[in-house]
PDB file of N, H, CA, C and O in Angstrom:
ATOM      1  N   MET A   1       0.839  -1.219  -0.131  1.00  0.00           N
ATOM      2  CA  MET A   1       0.066  -0.104  -0.108  1.00  0.00           C
ATOM      3  C   MET A   1       0.891   1.315  -0.058  1.00  0.00           C
ATOM      4  O   MET A   1       1.672   1.470   0.881  1.00  0.00           O
ATOM      5  N   LEU A   2       0.768   2.212  -0.900  1.00  0.00           N
ATOM      6  H   LEU A   2       0.134   2.086  -1.663  1.00  0.00           H
ATOM      7  CA  LEU A   2       1.428   3.373  -1.057  1.00  0.00           C
ATOM      8  C   LEU A   2       0.792   4.469  -0.080  1.00  0.00           C
ATOM      9  O   LEU A   2      -0.411   4.442   0.182  1.00  0.00           O
ATOM     10  N   ASN A   3       1.575   5.346   0.398  1.00  0.00           N
ATOM     11  H   ASN A   3       2.552   5.369   0.185  1.00  0.00           H
ATOM     12  CA  ASN A   3       1.257   6.424   1.369  1.00  0.00           C
ATOM     13  C   ASN A   3       1.670   7.582   0.585  1.00  0.00           C
ATOM     14  O   ASN A   3       2.290   7.601  -0.479  1.00  0.00           O
ATOM     15  N   GLY A   4       1.147   8.706   1.409  1.00  0.00           N
ATOM     16  H   GLY A   4       0.644   8.690   2.274  1.00  0.00           H
ATOM     17  CA  GLY A   4       1.583  10.187   0.699  1.00  0.00           C
ATOM     18  C   GLY A   4       0.849  10.338  -0.410  1.00  0.00           C
ATOM     19  O   GLY A   4      -0.213   9.742  -0.591  1.00  0.00           O
ATOM     20  N   VAL A   5       1.430  11.242  -1.318  1.00  0.00           N
ATOM     21  H   VAL A   5       2.292  11.726  -1.171  1.00  0.00           H
ATOM     22  CA  VAL A   5       0.860  11.590  -2.513  1.00  0.00           C
ATOM     23  C   VAL A   5       0.686  10.287  -3.446  1.00  0.00           C
ATOM     24  O   VAL A   5      -0.388  10.048  -3.996  1.00  0.00           O
ATOM     25  N   GLN A   6       1.684   9.561  -3.567  1.00  0.00           N
ATOM     26  H   GLN A   6       2.557   9.756  -3.120  1.00  0.00           H
ATOM     27  CA  GLN A   6       1.665   8.352  -4.550  1.00  0.00           C
ATOM     28  C   GLN A   6       0.513   7.774  -4.269  1.00  0.00           C
ATOM     29  O   GLN A   6      -0.143   7.445  -5.258  1.00  0.00           O
ATOM     30  N   GLY A   7      -0.011   7.510  -3.071  1.00  0.00           N
ATOM     31  H   GLY A   7       0.522   7.777  -2.269  1.00  0.00           H
ATOM     32  CA  GLY A   7      -1.232   6.807  -2.430  1.00  0.00           C
ATOM     33  C   GLY A   7      -2.488   7.152  -2.997  1.00  0.00           C
ATOM     34  O   GLY A   7      -3.517   6.477  -2.972  1.00  0.00           O
ATOM     35  N   MET A   8      -2.262   8.554  -3.642  1.00  0.00           N
ATOM     36  H   MET A   8      -1.426   9.103  -3.662  1.00  0.00           H
ATOM     37  CA  MET A   8      -3.546   9.061  -4.025  1.00  0.00           C
ATOM     38  C   MET A   8      -4.094   8.727  -5.294  1.00  0.00           C
ATOM     39  O   MET A   8      -5.263   8.982  -5.584  1.00  0.00           O
ATOM     40  N   ILE A   9      -3.170   8.081  -6.177  1.00  0.00           N
ATOM     41  H   ILE A   9      -2.220   7.874  -5.941  1.00  0.00           H
ATOM     42  CA  ILE A   9      -3.496   7.712  -7.545  1.00  0.00           C
ATOM     43  C   ILE A   9      -4.635   6.746  -7.361  1.00  0.00           C
ATOM     44  O   ILE A   9      -4.644   5.784  -6.592  1.00  0.00           O
ATOM     45  N   GLY A  10      -5.750   7.198  -8.305  1.00  0.00           N
ATOM     46  H   GLY A  10      -5.742   7.979  -8.929  1.00  0.00           H
ATOM     47  CA  GLY A  10      -6.856   6.331  -8.413  1.00  0.00           C
ATOM     48  C   GLY A  10      -8.093   6.775  -7.538  1.00  0.00           C
ATOM     49  O   GLY A  10      -9.198   6.238  -7.617  1.00  0.00           O
ATOM     50  N   GLU A  11      -7.779   7.815  -6.701  1.00  0.00           N
ATOM     51  H   GLU A  11      -6.881   8.252  -6.637  1.00  0.00           H
ATOM     52  CA  GLU A  11      -8.604   8.480  -5.760  1.00  0.00           C
ATOM     53  C   GLU A  11      -9.478   9.475  -6.394  1.00  0.00           C
ATOM     54  O   GLU A  11      -8.953  10.095  -7.319  1.00  0.00           O
ATOM     55  N   THR A  12     -10.691   9.766  -6.106  1.00  0.00           N
ATOM     56  H   THR A  12     -11.118   9.263  -5.355  1.00  0.00           H
ATOM     57  CA  THR A  12     -11.560  10.829  -6.672  1.00  0.00           C
ATOM     58  C   THR A  12     -11.236  11.990  -5.946  1.00  0.00           C
ATOM     59  O   THR A  12     -10.842  11.870  -4.786  1.00  0.00           O
ATOM     60  N   ALA A  13     -11.356  13.186  -6.512  1.00  0.00           N
ATOM     61  H   ALA A  13     -11.676  13.283  -7.454  1.00  0.00           H
ATOM     62  CA  ALA A  13     -11.459  14.529  -5.962  1.00  0.00           C
ATOM     63  C   ALA A  13     -12.323  15.377  -6.589  1.00  0.00           C
ATOM     64  O   ALA A  13     -13.104  14.943  -7.436  1.00  0.00           O
ATOM     65  N   VAL A  14     -12.277  16.888  -6.191  1.00  0.00           N
ATOM     66  H   VAL A  14     -11.644  17.240  -5.502  1.00  0.00           H
ATOM     67  CA  VAL A  14     -13.303  17.794  -6.542  1.00  0.00           C
ATOM     68  C   VAL A  14     -12.547  19.086  -6.836  1.00  0.00           C
ATOM     69  O   VAL A  14     -11.895  19.715  -6.002  1.00  0.00           O
ATOM     70  N   VAL A  15     -12.710  19.409  -8.120  1.00  0.00           N
ATOM     71  H   VAL A  15     -13.239  18.898  -8.798  1.00  0.00           H
ATOM     72  CA  VAL A  15     -11.918  20.901  -8.468  1.00  0.00           C
ATOM     73  C   VAL A  15     -12.529  21.934  -7.800  1.00  0.00           C
ATOM     74  O   VAL A  15     -13.734  22.179  -7.864  1.00  0.00           O
ATOM     75  N   THR A  16     -11.536  22.678  -7.019  1.00  0.00           N
ATOM     76  H   THR A  16     -10.558  22.480  -6.968  1.00  0.00           H
ATOM     77  CA  THR A  16     -12.103  23.890  -6.351  1.00  0.00           C
ATOM     78  C   THR A  16     -11.598  25.149  -6.763  1.00  0.00           C
ATOM     79  O   THR A  16     -12.106  26.188  -6.341  1.00  0.00           O
ATOM     80  N   ARG A  17     -10.516  25.145  -7.654  1.00  0.00           N
ATOM     81  H   ARG A  17     -10.104  24.301  -7.997  1.00  0.00           H
ATOM     82  CA  ARG A  17     -10.050  26.464  -8.656  1.00  0.00           C
ATOM     83  C   ARG A  17      -9.762  25.890  -9.974  1.00  0.00           C
ATOM     84  O   ARG A  17      -9.062  24.906 -10.214  1.00  0.00           O
ATOM     85  N   PRO A  18     -10.347  26.578 -10.729  1.00  0.00           N
ATOM     86  CA  PRO A  18     -10.204  26.234 -12.290  1.00  0.00           C
ATOM     87  C   PRO A  18      -8.790  25.687 -12.639  1.00  0.00           C
ATOM     88  O   PRO A  18      -7.737  26.107 -12.160  1.00  0.00           O
ATOM     89  N   ILE A  19      -8.931  24.678 -13.553  1.00  0.00           N
ATOM     90  H   ILE A  19      -9.786  24.336 -13.942  1.00  0.00           H
ATOM     91  CA  ILE A  19      -7.630  23.969 -14.134  1.00  0.00           C
ATOM     92  C   ILE A  19      -7.670  24.409 -15.462  1.00  0.00           C
ATOM     93  O   ILE A  19      -8.681  24.076 -16.081  1.00  0.00           O
ATOM     94  N   ASP A  20      -6.821  25.080 -16.068  1.00  0.00           N
ATOM     95  H   ASP A  20      -6.000  25.351 -15.565  1.00  0.00           H
ATOM     96  CA  ASP A  20      -6.571  25.543 -17.337  1.00  0.00           C
ATOM     97  C   ASP A  20      -5.327  25.166 -18.276  1.00  0.00           C
ATOM     98  O   ASP A  20      -4.396  25.850 -18.702  1.00  0.00           O
ATOM     99  N   GLY A  21      -5.646  23.898 -18.425  1.00  0.00           N
ATOM    100  H   GLY A  21      -6.402  23.343 -18.078  1.00  0.00           H
ATOM    101  CA  GLY A  21      -4.469  23.214 -19.070  1.00  0.00           C
ATOM    102  C   GLY A  21      -3.249  22.775 -18.356  1.00  0.00           C
ATOM    103  O   GLY A  21      -3.154  22.896 -17.135  1.00  0.00           O
ATOM    104  N   ALA A  22      -2.348  22.287 -19.068  1.00  0.00           N
ATOM    105  H   ALA A  22      -2.425  22.189 -20.060  1.00  0.00           H
ATOM    106  CA  ALA A  22      -0.893  21.939 -18.372  1.00  0.00           C
ATOM    107  C   ALA A  22      -0.260  22.978 -17.921  1.00  0.00           C
ATOM    108  O   ALA A  22       0.509  22.776 -16.981  1.00  0.00           O
ATOM    109  N   HIS A  23      -0.388  24.285 -18.422  1.00  0.00           N
ATOM    110  H   HIS A  23      -1.012  24.449 -19.186  1.00  0.00           H
ATOM    111  CA  HIS A  23       0.378  25.398 -18.085  1.00  0.00           C
ATOM    112  C   HIS A  23      -0.434  26.318 -16.980  1.00  0.00           C
ATOM    113  O   HIS A  23       0.071  27.329 -16.492  1.00  0.00           O
ATOM    114  N   GLY A  24      -1.637  25.885 -16.675  1.00  0.00           N
ATOM    115  H   GLY A  24      -2.047  25.064 -17.072  1.00  0.00           H
ATOM    116  CA  GLY A  24      -2.275  26.547 -15.761  1.00  0.00           C
ATOM    117  C   GLY A  24      -2.908  25.785 -14.549  1.00  0.00           C
ATOM    118  O   GLY A  24      -4.125  25.638 -14.431  1.00  0.00           O
ATOM    119  N   PRO A  25      -2.140  25.392 -13.810  1.00  0.00           N
ATOM    120  CA  PRO A  25      -2.487  24.552 -12.606  1.00  0.00           C
ATOM    121  C   PRO A  25      -3.631  25.201 -11.933  1.00  0.00           C
ATOM    122  O   PRO A  25      -3.730  26.426 -11.862  1.00  0.00           O
ATOM    123  N   GLY A  26      -4.667  24.217 -11.340  1.00  0.00           N
ATOM    124  H   GLY A  26      -4.587  23.222 -11.398  1.00  0.00           H
ATOM    125  CA  GLY A  26      -5.726  24.685 -10.562  1.00  0.00           C
ATOM    126  C   GLY A  26      -5.581  23.891  -9.199  1.00  0.00           C
ATOM    127  O   GLY A  26      -4.552  23.291  -8.887  1.00  0.00           O
ATOM    128  N   ARG A  27      -6.653  23.949  -8.473  1.00  0.00           N
ATOM    129  H   ARG A  27      -7.489  24.437  -8.727  1.00  0.00           H
ATOM    130  CA  ARG A  27      -6.653  23.205  -7.411  1.00  0.00           C
ATOM    131  C   ARG A  27      -7.693  22.203  -6.993  1.00  0.00           C
ATOM    132  O   ARG A  27      -8.844  22.614  -7.141  1.00  0.00           O
ATOM    133  N   ILE A  28      -7.569  20.971  -6.502  1.00  0.00           N
ATOM    134  H   ILE A  28      -6.634  20.637  -6.382  1.00  0.00           H
ATOM    135  CA  ILE A  28      -8.433  20.011  -5.992  1.00  0.00           C
ATOM    136  C   ILE A  28      -8.349  19.910  -4.586  1.00  0.00           C
ATOM    137  O   ILE A  28      -7.414  20.233  -3.853  1.00  0.00           O
ATOM    138  N   ARG A  29      -9.719  19.301  -4.233  1.00  0.00           N
ATOM    139  H   ARG A  29     -10.478  19.039  -4.828  1.00  0.00           H
ATOM    140  CA  ARG A  29      -9.776  18.899  -2.564  1.00  0.00           C
ATOM    141  C   ARG A  29      -9.940  17.266  -2.749  1.00  0.00           C
ATOM    142  O   ARG A  29     -10.789  16.642  -3.387  1.00  0.00           O
ATOM    143  N   ALA A  30      -8.881  16.822  -2.003  1.00  0.00           N
ATOM    144  H   ALA A  30      -8.191  17.329  -1.485  1.00  0.00           H
ATOM    145  CA  ALA A  30      -8.666  15.360  -1.879  1.00  0.00           C
ATOM    146  C   ALA A  30      -8.257  15.101  -0.404  1.00  0.00           C
ATOM    147  O   ALA A  30      -7.489  15.822   0.233  1.00  0.00           O
ATOM    148  N   ARG A  31      -8.828  14.052   0.031  1.00  0.00           N
ATOM    149  H   ARG A  31      -9.452  13.466  -0.486  1.00  0.00           H
ATOM    150  CA  ARG A  31      -8.334  13.756   1.601  1.00  0.00           C
ATOM    151  C   ARG A  31      -8.466  14.935   2.285  1.00  0.00           C
ATOM    152  O   ARG A  31      -7.610  15.168   3.139  1.00  0.00           O
ATOM    153  N   GLY A  32      -9.410  15.794   2.093  1.00  0.00           N
ATOM    154  H   GLY A  32     -10.105  15.604   1.399  1.00  0.00           H
ATOM    155  CA  GLY A  32      -9.679  16.967   3.010  1.00  0.00           C
ATOM    156  C   GLY A  32      -8.696  18.027   3.105  1.00  0.00           C
ATOM    157  O   GLY A  32      -8.593  18.834   4.029  1.00  0.00           O
ATOM    158  N   GLU A  33      -7.906  17.941   1.948  1.00  0.00           N
ATOM    159  H   GLU A  33      -7.989  17.285   1.197  1.00  0.00           H
ATOM    160  CA  GLU A  33      -6.860  18.919   1.764  1.00  0.00           C
ATOM    161  C   GLU A  33      -6.838  19.489   0.370  1.00  0.00           C
ATOM    162  O   GLU A  33      -7.253  18.777  -0.544  1.00  0.00           O
ATOM    163  N   GLU A  34      -6.422  20.628   0.132  1.00  0.00           N
ATOM    164  H   GLU A  34      -6.085  21.207   0.874  1.00  0.00           H
ATOM    165  CA  GLU A  34      -6.200  21.429  -1.358  1.00  0.00           C
ATOM    166  C   GLU A  34      -4.736  20.864  -1.977  1.00  0.00           C
ATOM    167  O   GLU A  34      -3.698  20.803  -1.318  1.00  0.00           O
ATOM    168  N   TRP A  35      -4.856  20.535  -3.142  1.00  0.00           N
ATOM    169  H   TRP A  35      -5.699  20.584  -3.677  1.00  0.00           H
ATOM    170  CA  TRP A  35      -3.555  20.118  -3.868  1.00  0.00           C
ATOM    171  C   TRP A  35      -3.715  20.890  -5.262  1.00  0.00           C
ATOM    172  O   TRP A  35      -4.815  21.139  -5.756  1.00  0.00           O
ATOM    173  N   LEU A  36      -2.593  21.210  -5.787  1.00  0.00           N
ATOM    174  H   LEU A  36      -1.699  21.008  -5.385  1.00  0.00           H
ATOM    175  CA  LEU A  36      -2.284  21.731  -7.044  1.00  0.00           C
ATOM    176  C   LEU A  36      -2.396  20.708  -7.889  1.00  0.00           C
ATOM    177  O   LEU A  36      -1.880  19.615  -7.658  1.00  0.00           O
ATOM    178  N   ALA A  37      -3.215  21.026  -9.151  1.00  0.00           N
ATOM    179  H   ALA A  37      -3.634  21.914  -9.339  1.00  0.00           H
ATOM    180  CA  ALA A  37      -3.380  19.724  -9.992  1.00  0.00           C
ATOM    181  C   ALA A  37      -3.411  20.455 -11.564  1.00  0.00           C
ATOM    182  O   ALA A  37      -3.801  21.589 -11.844  1.00  0.00           O
ATOM    183  N   ILE A  38      -2.945  19.559 -12.341  1.00  0.00           N
ATOM    184  H   ILE A  38      -2.628  18.638 -12.114  1.00  0.00           H
ATOM    185  CA  ILE A  38      -3.034  19.658 -13.995  1.00  0.00           C
ATOM    186  C   ILE A  38      -3.767  18.618 -14.533  1.00  0.00           C
ATOM    187  O   ILE A  38      -3.701  17.501 -14.019  1.00  0.00           O
ATOM    188  N   PRO A  39      -4.539  18.862 -15.613  1.00  0.00           N
ATOM    189  CA  PRO A  39      -5.096  17.764 -16.254  1.00  0.00           C
ATOM    190  C   PRO A  39      -4.332  16.736 -16.997  1.00  0.00           C
ATOM    191  O   PRO A  39      -3.190  17.067 -17.316  1.00  0.00           O
ATOM    192  N   LEU A  40      -4.729  15.572 -17.329  1.00  0.00           N
ATOM    193  H   LEU A  40      -5.657  15.303 -17.070  1.00  0.00           H
ATOM    194  CA  LEU A  40      -3.881  14.521 -17.923  1.00  0.00           C
ATOM    195  C   LEU A  40      -3.916  15.026 -19.482  1.00  0.00           C
ATOM    196  O   LEU A  40      -2.868  15.002 -20.127  1.00  0.00           O
ATOM    197  N   ASP A  41      -5.099  15.470 -20.059  1.00  0.00           N
ATOM    198  H   ASP A  41      -5.950  15.489 -19.535  1.00  0.00           H
ATOM    199  CA  ASP A  41      -5.092  15.914 -21.419  1.00  0.00           C
ATOM    200  C   ASP A  41      -4.621  17.384 -21.190  1.00  0.00           C
ATOM    201  O   ASP A  41      -5.373  18.163 -20.604  1.00  0.00           O
ATOM    202  N   PRO A  42      -3.163  17.860 -21.723  1.00  0.00           N
ATOM    203  CA  PRO A  42      -2.753  18.983 -21.652  1.00  0.00           C
ATOM    204  C   PRO A  42      -3.713  20.236 -22.071  1.00  0.00           C
ATOM    205  O   PRO A  42      -3.598  21.287 -21.440  1.00  0.00           O
ATOM    206  N   ALA A  43      -4.580  20.137 -23.044  1.00  0.00           N
ATOM    207  H   ALA A  43      -4.674  19.283 -23.557  1.00  0.00           H
ATOM    208  CA  ALA A  43      -5.354  21.407 -23.497  1.00  0.00           C
ATOM    209  C   ALA A  43      -6.434  21.365 -22.662  1.00  0.00           C
ATOM    210  O   ALA A  43      -7.029  22.442 -22.631  1.00  0.00           O
ATOM    211  N   GLN A  44      -7.066  20.204 -21.730  1.00  0.00           N
ATOM    212  H   GLN A  44      -6.583  19.329 -21.756  1.00  0.00           H
ATOM    213  CA  GLN A  44      -8.321  20.381 -21.044  1.00  0.00           C
ATOM    214  C   GLN A  44      -8.393  21.477 -20.043  1.00  0.00           C
ATOM    215  O   GLN A  44      -7.360  21.912 -19.534  1.00  0.00           O
ATOM    216  N   GLN A  45      -9.607  21.957 -19.726  1.00  0.00           N
ATOM    217  H   GLN A  45     -10.446  21.603 -20.138  1.00  0.00           H
ATOM    218  CA  GLN A  45      -9.911  22.854 -18.856  1.00  0.00           C
ATOM    219  C   GLN A  45     -11.025  22.315 -17.864  1.00  0.00           C
ATOM    220  O   GLN A  45     -12.064  21.840 -18.322  1.00  0.00           O
ATOM    221  N   LEU A  46     -10.833  22.382 -16.715  1.00  0.00           N
ATOM    222  H   LEU A  46      -9.989  22.768 -16.343  1.00  0.00           H
ATOM    223  CA  LEU A  46     -11.760  21.898 -15.758  1.00  0.00           C
ATOM    224  C   LEU A  46     -12.269  22.799 -14.890  1.00  0.00           C
ATOM    225  O   LEU A  46     -11.437  23.527 -14.348  1.00  0.00           O
ATOM    226  N   ALA A  47     -13.562  22.973 -14.569  1.00  0.00           N
ATOM    227  H   ALA A  47     -14.238  22.382 -15.009  1.00  0.00           H
ATOM    228  CA  ALA A  47     -14.222  23.934 -13.734  1.00  0.00           C
ATOM    229  C   ALA A  47     -14.320  23.716 -12.424  1.00  0.00           C
ATOM    230  O   ALA A  47     -14.139  22.529 -12.153  1.00  0.00           O
ATOM    231  N   PRO A  48     -14.546  24.431 -11.461  1.00  0.00           N
ATOM    232  CA  PRO A  48     -14.959  24.080  -9.921  1.00  0.00           C
ATOM    233  C   PRO A  48     -16.131  23.247  -9.938  1.00  0.00           C
ATOM    234  O   PRO A  48     -17.112  23.474 -10.646  1.00  0.00           O
ATOM    235  N   GLY A  49     -16.005  22.216  -9.092  1.00  0.00           N
ATOM    236  H   GLY A  49     -15.208  22.032  -8.517  1.00  0.00           H
ATOM    237  CA  GLY A  49     -17.178  21.440  -8.836  1.00  0.00           C
ATOM    238  C   GLY A  49     -17.125  20.216  -9.922  1.00  0.00           C
ATOM    239  O   GLY A  49     -18.118  19.491  -9.984  1.00  0.00           O
ATOM    240  N   VAL A  50     -16.139  19.985 -10.682  1.00  0.00           N
ATOM    241  H   VAL A  50     -15.332  20.575 -10.632  1.00  0.00           H
ATOM    242  CA  VAL A  50     -16.006  18.787 -11.555  1.00  0.00           C
ATOM    243  C   VAL A  50     -15.337  17.761 -10.739  1.00  0.00           C
ATOM    244  O   VAL A  50     -14.335  18.058 -10.087  1.00  0.00           O
ATOM    245  N   ARG A  51     -15.860  16.496 -10.735  1.00  0.00           N
ATOM    246  H   ARG A  51     -16.674  16.255 -11.264  1.00  0.00           H
ATOM    247  CA  ARG A  51     -15.300  15.414 -10.059  1.00  0.00           C
ATOM    248  C   ARG A  51     -14.140  14.755 -10.888  1.00  0.00           C
ATOM    249  O   ARG A  51     -14.356  14.384 -12.041  1.00  0.00           O
ATOM    250  N   VAL A  52     -12.971  14.618 -10.327  1.00  0.00           N
ATOM    251  H   VAL A  52     -12.796  14.920  -9.390  1.00  0.00           H
ATOM    252  CA  VAL A  52     -11.767  14.123 -11.143  1.00  0.00           C
ATOM    253  C   VAL A  52     -11.118  12.798 -10.542  1.00  0.00           C
ATOM    254  O   VAL A  52     -11.530  12.362  -9.467  1.00  0.00           O
ATOM    255  N   VAL A  53     -10.189  12.218 -11.182  1.00  0.00           N
ATOM    256  H   VAL A  53      -9.854  12.573 -12.055  1.00  0.00           H
ATOM    257  CA  VAL A  53      -9.638  11.086 -10.719  1.00  0.00           C
ATOM    258  C   VAL A  53      -8.244  11.347 -10.754  1.00  0.00           C
ATOM    259  O   VAL A  53      -7.783  11.843 -11.782  1.00  0.00           O
ATOM    260  N   VAL A  54      -7.399  11.060  -9.670  1.00  0.00           N
ATOM    261  H   VAL A  54      -7.773  10.657  -8.835  1.00  0.00           H
ATOM    262  CA  VAL A  54      -5.949  11.317  -9.673  1.00  0.00           C
ATOM    263  C   VAL A  54      -5.170  10.135 -10.530  1.00  0.00           C
ATOM    264  O   VAL A  54      -5.040   8.984 -10.114  1.00  0.00           O
ATOM    265  N   ALA A  55      -4.782  10.514 -11.524  1.00  0.00           N
ATOM    266  H   ALA A  55      -4.887  11.449 -11.863  1.00  0.00           H
ATOM    267  CA  ALA A  55      -3.833   9.479 -12.455  1.00  0.00           C
ATOM    268  C   ALA A  55      -2.516   9.596 -12.307  1.00  0.00           C
ATOM    269  O   ALA A  55      -1.841   8.793 -12.952  1.00  0.00           O
ATOM    270  N   ASP A  56      -1.909  10.439 -11.578  1.00  0.00           N
ATOM    271  H   ASP A  56      -2.457  11.091 -11.054  1.00  0.00           H
ATOM    272  CA  ASP A  56      -0.422  10.405 -11.540  1.00  0.00           C
ATOM    273  C   ASP A  56       0.111  11.634 -10.716  1.00  0.00           C
ATOM    274  O   ASP A  56      -0.641  12.497 -10.265  1.00  0.00           O
ATOM    275  N   VAL A  57       1.254  11.636 -10.586  1.00  0.00           N
ATOM    276  H   VAL A  57       1.866  10.935 -10.952  1.00  0.00           H
ATOM    277  CA  VAL A  57       1.918  12.669  -9.664  1.00  0.00           C
ATOM    278  C   VAL A  57       3.245  13.204 -10.692  1.00  0.00           C
ATOM    279  O   VAL A  57       4.129  12.429 -11.057  1.00  0.00           O
ATOM    280  N   GLU A  58       3.205  14.481 -11.025  1.00  0.00           N
ATOM    281  H   GLU A  58       2.487  15.110 -10.728  1.00  0.00           H
ATOM    282  CA  GLU A  58       4.271  15.074 -11.857  1.00  0.00           C
ATOM    283  C   GLU A  58       4.770  16.359 -11.326  1.00  0.00           C
ATOM    284  O   GLU A  58       3.981  17.241 -10.990  1.00  0.00           O
ATOM    285  N   ARG A  59       6.132  16.507 -11.234  1.00  0.00           N
ATOM    286  H   ARG A  59       6.773  15.790 -11.507  1.00  0.00           H
ATOM    287  CA  ARG A  59       6.818  17.598 -10.432  1.00  0.00           C
ATOM    288  C   ARG A  59       5.947  18.082  -9.418  1.00  0.00           C
ATOM    289  O   ARG A  59       5.576  19.255  -9.444  1.00  0.00           O
ATOM    290  N   GLY A  60       5.582  17.289  -8.520  1.00  0.00           N
ATOM    291  H   GLY A  60       5.883  16.336  -8.499  1.00  0.00           H
ATOM    292  CA  GLY A  60       4.906  17.825  -7.296  1.00  0.00           C
ATOM    293  C   GLY A  60       3.287  18.094  -7.556  1.00  0.00           C
ATOM    294  O   GLY A  60       2.522  18.376  -6.633  1.00  0.00           O
ATOM    295  N   LEU A  61       2.886  17.973  -8.896  1.00  0.00           N
ATOM    296  H   LEU A  61       3.508  17.744  -9.645  1.00  0.00           H
ATOM    297  CA  LEU A  61       1.180  18.299  -9.060  1.00  0.00           C
ATOM    298  C   LEU A  61       0.543  16.851  -9.396  1.00  0.00           C
ATOM    299  O   LEU A  61       0.966  15.865 -10.000  1.00  0.00           O
ATOM    300  N   LEU A  62      -0.537  17.134  -8.801  1.00  0.00           N
ATOM    301  H   LEU A  62      -0.880  17.935  -8.310  1.00  0.00           H
ATOM    302  CA  LEU A  62      -1.402  15.801  -9.203  1.00  0.00           C
ATOM    303  C   LEU A  62      -1.981  16.034 -10.699  1.00  0.00           C
ATOM    304  O   LEU A  62      -2.389  17.115 -11.123  1.00  0.00           O
ATOM    305  N   VAL A  63      -1.942  14.912 -11.358  1.00  0.00           N
ATOM    306  H   VAL A  63      -1.611  14.033 -11.013  1.00  0.00           H
ATOM    307  CA  VAL A  63      -2.418  14.738 -12.845  1.00  0.00           C
ATOM    308  C   VAL A  63      -3.825  13.937 -12.833  1.00  0.00           C
ATOM    309  O   VAL A  63      -4.055  12.757 -12.567  1.00  0.00           O
ATOM    310  N   VAL A  64      -4.764  15.091 -13.251  1.00  0.00           N
ATOM    311  H   VAL A  64      -4.577  16.049 -13.468  1.00  0.00           H
ATOM    312  CA  VAL A  64      -6.134  14.566 -13.040  1.00  0.00           C
ATOM    313  C   VAL A  64      -6.863  14.347 -14.149  1.00  0.00           C
ATOM    314  O   VAL A  64      -6.428  15.032 -15.075  1.00  0.00           O
ATOM    315  N   TYR A  65      -7.977  13.549 -14.512  1.00  0.00           N
ATOM    316  H   TYR A  65      -8.331  12.993 -13.760  1.00  0.00           H
ATOM    317  CA  TYR A  65      -9.022  13.541 -15.510  1.00  0.00           C
ATOM    318  C   TYR A  65     -10.385  13.535 -14.994  1.00  0.00           C
ATOM    319  O   TYR A  65     -10.541  12.996 -13.899  1.00  0.00           O
ATOM    320  N   PRO A  66     -11.384  14.026 -15.571  1.00  0.00           N
ATOM    321  CA  PRO A  66     -12.753  13.765 -15.266  1.00  0.00           C
ATOM    322  C   PRO A  66     -13.240  12.482 -14.984  1.00  0.00           C
ATOM    323  O   PRO A  66     -13.108  11.557 -15.786  1.00  0.00           O
ATOM    324  N   ALA A  67     -13.924  12.337 -13.646  1.00  0.00           N
ATOM    325  H   ALA A  67     -14.032  13.088 -12.995  1.00  0.00           H
ATOM    326  CA  ALA A  67     -14.302  11.142 -13.353  1.00  0.00           C
ATOM    327  C   ALA A  67     -15.342  10.403 -14.404  1.00  0.00           C
ATOM    328  O   ALA A  67     -15.346   9.201 -14.667  1.00  0.00           O
ATOM    329  N   ASP A  68     -16.099  11.273 -14.866  1.00  0.00           N
ATOM    330  H   ASP A  68     -16.096  12.250 -14.652  1.00  0.00           H
ATOM    331  CA  ASP A  68     -17.078  10.528 -15.943  1.00  0.00           C
ATOM    332  C   ASP A  68     -16.419  10.068 -17.239  1.00  0.00           C
ATOM    333  O   ASP A  68     -17.145   9.673 -18.152  1.00  0.00           O
ATOM    334  N   ASN A  69     -15.100  10.091 -17.382  1.00  0.00           N
ATOM    335  H   ASN A  69     -14.510  10.412 -16.640  1.00  0.00           H
ATOM    336  CA  ASN A  69     -14.384   9.655 -18.580  1.00  0.00           C
ATOM    337  C   ASN A  69     -14.307   8.121 -18.388  1.00  0.00           C
ATOM    338  O   ASN A  69     -13.754   7.419 -19.235  1.00  0.00           O
TER     339      ASN A  69
END
């Protein structure tokens, strides 16, 4: 079992501040905390309230995609 940020892969979260592509990190709420996040699709934009899944960790940022995909 992985702990820390790596252990979050596969968990769901909610976007709290807009994510504007790979160069516009936003924020998500996961495990009761705010985390910086970028989208798995570098061109994707995600609005607050969107449910996402954590796919990876890259350069200290969580990489996410919409949960309905």
